[in-house]
C-alpha positions as CSV (number, residue, x, y, z in Angstrom):
1,M,-51.6,-58.2,17.6
2,T,-53.7,-59.3,14.7
3,E,-57.2,-60.6,14.4
4,G,-57.4,-64.1,15.9
5,S,-54.4,-63.5,18.1
6,A,-54.3,-65.3,21.5
7,V,-52.7,-62.3,23.2
8,R,-54.6,-61.0,26.3
9,E,-55.5,-57.3,26.6
10,D,-53.0,-56.6,29.3
11,E,-50.3,-58.2,27.2
12,M,-51.4,-56.0,24.3
13,D,-51.0,-52.9,26.4
14,E,-47.5,-54.1,27.4
15,L,-46.7,-54.9,23.9
16,G,-47.9,-51.5,22.7
17,K,-45.7,-49.8,25.3
18,F,-42.7,-51.9,24.1
19,V,-43.4,-51.1,20.5
20,E,-43.5,-47.3,21.2
21,R,-40.4,-47.5,23.4
22,F,-38.4,-49.4,20.8
23,A,-39.7,-47.2,18.0
24,S,-38.6,-44.1,20.0
25,T,-35.1,-45.6,20.3
26,L,-35.0,-46.1,16.6
27,A,-36.3,-42.6,15.9
28,D,-33.6,-41.2,18.2
29,A,-31.1,-43.0,16.0
30,G,-32.4,-41.3,12.9
31,F,-35.3,-43.5,11.7
32,P,-38.5,-41.7,10.5
33,R,-40.9,-42.0,13.4
34,L,-43.7,-44.0,11.7
35,A,-41.2,-46.3,9.9
36,A,-39.7,-47.0,13.3
37,R,-43.1,-47.8,14.7
38,V,-43.9,-50.1,11.7
39,F,-40.6,-52.0,12.1
40,A,-41.0,-52.4,15.8
41,T,-44.6,-53.6,15.3
42,L,-43.6,-56.2,12.7
43,L,-40.8,-57.4,14.9
44,A,-43.1,-57.9,17.8
45,S,-46.0,-59.4,15.8
46,E,-46.8,-63.0,16.2
47,N,-45.6,-64.1,12.7
48,G,-43.7,-61.0,11.5
49,R,-46.3,-60.4,8.8
50,M,-49.0,-57.8,8.6
51,T,-51.0,-55.9,5.9
52,A,-51.0,-52.1,5.6
53,A,-54.5,-52.1,7.0
54,E,-53.5,-54.2,10.0
55,L,-50.5,-51.9,10.6
56,A,-52.6,-48.8,10.3
57,E,-55.2,-50.2,12.8
58,W,-52.6,-51.3,15.3
59,L,-50.7,-48.0,15.1
60,H,-53.7,-45.8,14.8
61,A,-52.1,-44.3,11.7
62,S,-53.3,-43.5,8.2
63,T,-52.9,-46.1,5.5
64,G,-51.1,-43.4,3.5
65,G,-48.6,-42.9,6.3
66,V,-48.1,-46.6,6.7
67,S,-47.6,-46.9,2.9
68,G,-44.8,-44.3,3.0
69,A,-43.2,-46.0,6.1
70,V,-43.2,-49.5,4.5
71,R,-41.8,-48.0,1.2
72,Y,-38.9,-46.6,3.3
73,L,-38.4,-49.9,5.1
74,V,-38.5,-52.0,1.9
75,Q,-36.0,-49.6,0.3
76,I,-33.5,-50.0,3.1
77,R,-34.2,-53.7,3.1
78,L,-35.5,-54.1,6.7
79,I,-38.7,-55.6,5.5
80,R,-40.0,-57.2,2.3
81,T,-43.3,-57.2,0.5
82,E,-45.4,-60.4,-0.2
83,R,-48.7,-60.8,-1.8
84,D,-51.4,-61.6,0.7
85,P,-52.6,-65.1,-0.3
86,G,-55.9,-65.1,-2.2
87,T,-56.1,-61.3,-2.5
88,R,-54.5,-58.4,-4.3
89,R,-53.3,-56.9,-1.0
90,H,-49.7,-56.9,0.0
91,A,-48.4,-58.0,3.3
92,Y,-45.2,-56.7,4.9
93,V,-42.8,-59.1,6.4
94,V,-39.8,-59.0,8.7
95,D,-37.7,-62.1,9.4
96,G,-34.2,-63.1,10.2
97,S,-32.9,-62.0,6.8
98,W,-33.3,-58.2,7.5
99,Y,-30.0,-57.9,9.3
100,E,-28.1,-59.8,6.6
101,S,-29.4,-57.6,3.8
102,T,-28.8,-54.5,5.9
103,F,-25.2,-55.3,6.6
104,L,-24.1,-57.3,3.6
105,A,-26.0,-56.0,0.7
106,N,-25.9,-52.3,1.6
107,P,-26.4,-50.3,-1.7
108,F,-25.0,-47.2,0.0
109,L,-21.7,-48.9,0.6
110,E,-21.5,-50.3,-2.9
111,R,-22.3,-46.8,-4.4
112,G,-20.1,-45.2,-1.9
113,E,-17.1,-47.3,-2.9
114,A,-17.6,-46.4,-6.6
115,D,-17.9,-42.7,-5.7
116,L,-14.8,-42.8,-3.6
117,R,-12.8,-44.5,-6.3
118,E,-13.9,-41.8,-8.7
119,G,-13.0,-39.1,-6.3
120,I,-9.6,-40.6,-5.7
121,A,-9.0,-40.7,-9.5
122,I,-10.0,-37.1,-9.8
123,L,-7.9,-35.9,-6.9
124,G,-4.8,-37.7,-7.9
125,D,-1.8,-37.6,-5.5
126,S,-3.2,-35.3,-2.8
127,P,-4.1,-35.2,0.9
128,A,-7.8,-35.2,-0.1
129,A,-7.3,-38.3,-2.1
130,D,-5.5,-39.9,0.8
131,R,-8.5,-39.2,3.0
132,L,-10.9,-40.7,0.4
133,N,-8.6,-43.7,0.1
134,E,-8.6,-44.2,3.9
135,T,-12.4,-44.0,3.9
136,L,-12.5,-46.6,1.1
137,E,-10.2,-48.9,3.0
138,L,-12.4,-48.5,6.1
139,I,-15.5,-49.5,4.1
140,Q,-13.7,-52.5,2.7
141,F,-12.5,-53.5,6.1
142,L,-16.0,-53.2,7.6
143,R,-17.5,-55.3,4.7
144,D,-14.9,-58.1,5.4
145,E,-15.4,-58.0,9.1
146,T,-19.2,-58.0,8.7
147,R,-19.0,-61.1,6.6
148,A,-16.9,-62.9,9.2
149,M,-19.2,-61.7,11.9
150,M,-22.3,-63.0,10.1
151,R,-20.6,-66.4,9.7
152,R,-20.0,-66.4,13.4
153,W,-23.6,-65.3,14.1
154,H,-24.9,-68.2,12.0
155,E,-22.8,-70.6,13.9
156,R,-24.0,-69.2,17.2
157,K,-27.6,-69.2,16.1
158,A,-27.4,-72.8,15.1
159,A,-25.8,-73.7,18.5
160,L,-28.6,-71.8,20.3
161,R,-31.3,-73.8,18.4
162,T,-29.7,-77.1,19.5
163,R,-29.9,-76.4,23.2
């Protein structure tokens, strides 16, 4: 996918089709279209790391559009930014940590919990407060279950690597 890659042209075509297909699935789920394409491209790239210029070239997109897409992906913690060694350019990276930060360190859930507590305090003893409290309990349940699920995932991933 990047300069110096050993991928053949027919593989590039197939890879491009995969990226567009997966990006379309993400876009259908609510992702901004170009952000979905950037994320899919990074996932499918040889080392999970590309500069904005490389992404723009691969996706036939403007660097300004790529800049907005990577800003979105960094904000929701699907990718991270690194300095490109020896330059002032940034590279954008996706690795196995994206799913952990997405599920375990979700700022929406943290802010949402605080907002729900505030709403419960304002509403007092009422059906609306009961609904907010149930929502709060669901978020806490999901957080606990997600932590347990991630522990099991790490165990499974370690077992897969030993095969």
